[in-house]
C-alpha positions, -999 to 999 in steps of 0.1 A, spaced: 229 277 -92 189 280 -73 168 297 -105 130 301 -102 106 300 -131 72 299 -140 67 263 -154 41 247 -170 61 207 -166 90 190 -161 93 196 -201 95 229 -197 120 227 -163 138 200 -187 143 226 -219 157 258 -195 184 238 -176 194 226 -208 197 260 -221 209 273 -188 239 244 -190 247 254 -223 253 292 -215 269 289 -182 302 272 -175 293 261 -140 262 251 -117 260 237 -88 262 194 -87 273 203 -126 302 195 -143 327 221 -164 339 210 -196 378 227 -207 385 219 -239 422 226 -245 434 248 -272 456 211 -286 420 195 -287 404 225 -310 435 225 -335 428 181 -334 393 185 -343 400 211 -369 420 194 -382 394 163 -390 373 186 -398 390 190 -428 399 154 -438 377 134 -419 389 103 -400 405 80 -417 382 43 -420 411 18 -403 404 43 -374 370 34 -366 360 5 -350 351 -28 -359 312 -23 -351 311 15 -356 273 22 -360 258 38 -390 233 62 -368 231 64 -332 206 84 -308 221 104 -275 207 81 -243 204 92 -206 234 79 -191 256 87 -223 290 99 -219 314 112 -245 336 87 -237 312 58 -239 300 71 -279 338 80 -284 342 44 -275 311 30 -304 329 50 -328 368 49 -328 395 26 -317 411 49 -291 384 70 -272 410 91 -253 410 104 -290 378 124 -283 387 151 -306 390 136 -335 355 124 -328 343 157 -324 359 172 -357 339 150 -376 309 167 -365 323 202 -357 304 225 -382 277 207 -357 288 209 -329 308 238 -313 313 220 -278 315 182 -278 298 181 -241 274 201 -259 253 173 -272 215 160 -260 199 132 -251 173 129 -283 197 145 -306 205 115 -334 247 109 -347 249 99 -385 282 79 -397 292 82 -433 318 69 -452 332 85 -485 364 79 -500 381 59 -474 370 87 -447 340 87 -424 327 121 -409 302 129 -385 273 143 -388 243 157 -364 210 151 -373 176 168 -357 160 152 -334 124 151 -333 111 181 -314 149 196 -317 155 227 -342 189 221 -355 198 193 -326 184 226 -298 164 215 -270 125 228 -280 120 261 -272 86 257 -242 61 281 -235 59 291 -198 27 293 -180 26 317 -149 34 289 -121 70 300 -98 84 268 -83 124 269 -73 144 240 -76 179 235 -84 187 225 -124 215 199 -131 231 208 -169 216 179 -188 244 179 -214 266 150 -218 297 146 -197 333 133 -203 328 100 -183 312 87 -158 321 100 -123 302 80 -98 328 52 -95 353 75 -84 332 102 -63 332 80 -30 373 73 -37 378 116 -41 365 115 -5 392 93 8 427 93 4 453 121 11 489 124 5 516 133 34 547 133 38 564 113 66 554 131 101 521 147 75 497 134 100 511 144 135 496 178 134 461 164 134 438 162 158 431 131 175 412 109 191 419 111 226 390 91 249 359 68 244 332 58 261 331 32 279 368 29 276 360 7 246 392 1 220 372 3 190 347 26 180 316 28 148 289 47 129 267 57 162 298 61 189 305 88 204 346 96 211 368 126 221 391 144 210 423 169 214 437 193 189 472 197 184 482 230 176 450 245 188 420 232 203 389 222 185 363 243 191 331 247 174 314 268 152 281 277 161 268 288 128 283 255 107 284 216 110 322 207 116 328 174 95 362 158 98 377 130 81 394 101 104 430 87 92 452 61 106 493 62 103 507 69 66 523 41 45 553 45 21 541 43 -17 576 30 -30 590 25 -66 588 -12 -75 616 -6 -98 638 13 -77 621 11 -37 623 50 -36 599 57 -8 575 88 -39 549 95 -6 529 83 21 493 72 20 469 78 51 445 51 55 408 65 54 390 49 82 354 72 83 343 108 89 333 123 126 312 157 139 322 179 164 300 179 189 312 201 214 340 223 216 376 215 238 375 233 272 394 235 303 371 225 334 387 232 372 388 194 393 404 186 424 441 172 423 453 139 435 464 162 466 429 178 475 443 210 454 419 229 423 446 226 395 429 227 357 425 198 334 419 201 297 380 189 286 389 173 251 356 179 229 334 153 218 326 147 185 301 112 169 312 91 148 291 94 114 305 68 88 330 41 90 347 23 66 370 2 92 364 5 132 381 37 145 403 42 175 425 60 202 449 80 181 437 81 146 437 118 136 411 143 122 415 162 94 388 191 88 359 176 60 372 201 31 351 218 1 331 198 -22 348 198 -53 332 191 -87 358 178 -106 354 172 -149 378 150 -168 389 154 -199 405 118 -215 432 127 -236 468 117 -240 499 134 -217 521 155 -244 553 139 -233 568 110 -232 560 91 -200 572 58 -185 557 49 -152 547 14 -131 518 7 -108 529 14 -73 498 -4 -57 461 -9 -58 443 11 -35 425 -2 -3 443 -25 8 478 -38 18 481 -71 4 466 -73 -31 484 -76 -59 467 -85 -91 439 -51 -101 404 -56 -120 384 -32 -140 368 -5 -124 395 -2 -94 418 24 -83 453 21 -83 482 46 -70 511 48 -96 546 68 -102 537 96 -120 531 127 -110 529 166 -114 566 164 -123 560 142 -145 538 165 -163 507 143 -155 468 159 -142 435 149 -145 421 129 -175 456 117 -185 455 82 -205 482 59 -202 484 21 -216 494 -4 -197 512 -29 -202 525 -62 -194 564 -74 -187 569 -103 -215 583 -135 -199 618 -144 -195 620 -180 -213 649 -200 -232 648 -208 -267 642 -242 -263 642 -254 -300 681 -233 -300 704 -263 -289 726 -233 -273 686 -230 -251 697 -190 -251 676 -167 -220 646 -146 -243 628 -120 -231 590 -119 -250 575 -87 -262 555 -64 -234 520 -69 -244 494 -42 -238 471 -53 -211 445 -21 -209 441 15 -203 434 39 -172 425 75 -164 445 96 -143 421 113 -118 438 127 -93 472 140 -92 501 147 -66 536 157 -64 549 125 -74 523 101 -74 482 101 -90 456 80 -81 435 64 -117 409 43 -125 414 12 -145 394 18 -175 401 -14 -198 417 -46 -193 423 -76 -212 440 -101 -180 446 -88 -151 468 -63 -139 497 -63 -117 518 -37 -86 548 -33 -117 532 -34 -146 549 -4 -172 524 27 -179 535 41 -216 514 70 -235 488 53 -257 485 47 -287 
């Protein structure tokens, strides 16, 4: 949303931007912040009775000033043992904050403990009234700028934004109908950024749109994603290798054949490689770049009971261990009720050991131990991609996923 303003200063622009963010649910570059009815009910219940002191984080601060770059997840982590229970944090200050996403840098949260329960309230920040951005008089100068939303997002998405442009879940023959690279200049075997190549459509020719730049994601053959427990193929993941732009349309030309007769020949489309994660080659497939989406993630526990496993670590066929802030594929999808924002606990299988203190040497299985949490950010029918948020030990393919407690 581009808005024309008479602005006195950057402070005026920020104040208007904050007000615009409070009045609209979406803008260019801004996230939308959904709140479910269940989350409202949870917040309302907590607003009545507060949060038990036992649910507070060990070092929950008595006073916290919201800073630029904060997220609702991060603030919840400061105050609560379980950050996905952020509706309870919201319920602690429901009277002051009508929407938990609409809190801004400079506002102050005060934690109060009384009669075994905790509540939060919003203190007025300097230069504000009731926590709202200050009003600034505008002078008669005109400028035009894109206005960001200065309200706090639930989760910083910078760690997954690059990933959102990469993976593609397909069926077994999902790439067969896509356009493909058919030739290179000077018979090069491998292509990188800045190289030119030639491509053809499969079902229809590649044609240039003179009014709009046409970008394509480039993929290689799809690999199966298998359930670690059963070996069942859940989906196929196409390997992302880079991006290309269409420079010239596919066409035909009259040429002299080997017998001297004139015949029609295909002139492939011309593409230029604009980015390369890996070197490309003849046979790689082209998928049109989809419109950019501004996703919002609201961390929450699934309503239904779930039981799944980590299927793979994205970006490698050989790595079996994953660390914090890595992306993994999991064996749960839309058919299991999994949605973007669902938080799951990671459980490491207990080891099988022999009780050497018992003369009969019985086999024992040690209890499964929680190893961390992850959040789903992209869900398909039978698989999903998730970001590992916290771990206490390395995460392995095959580790179990259950509802967080």
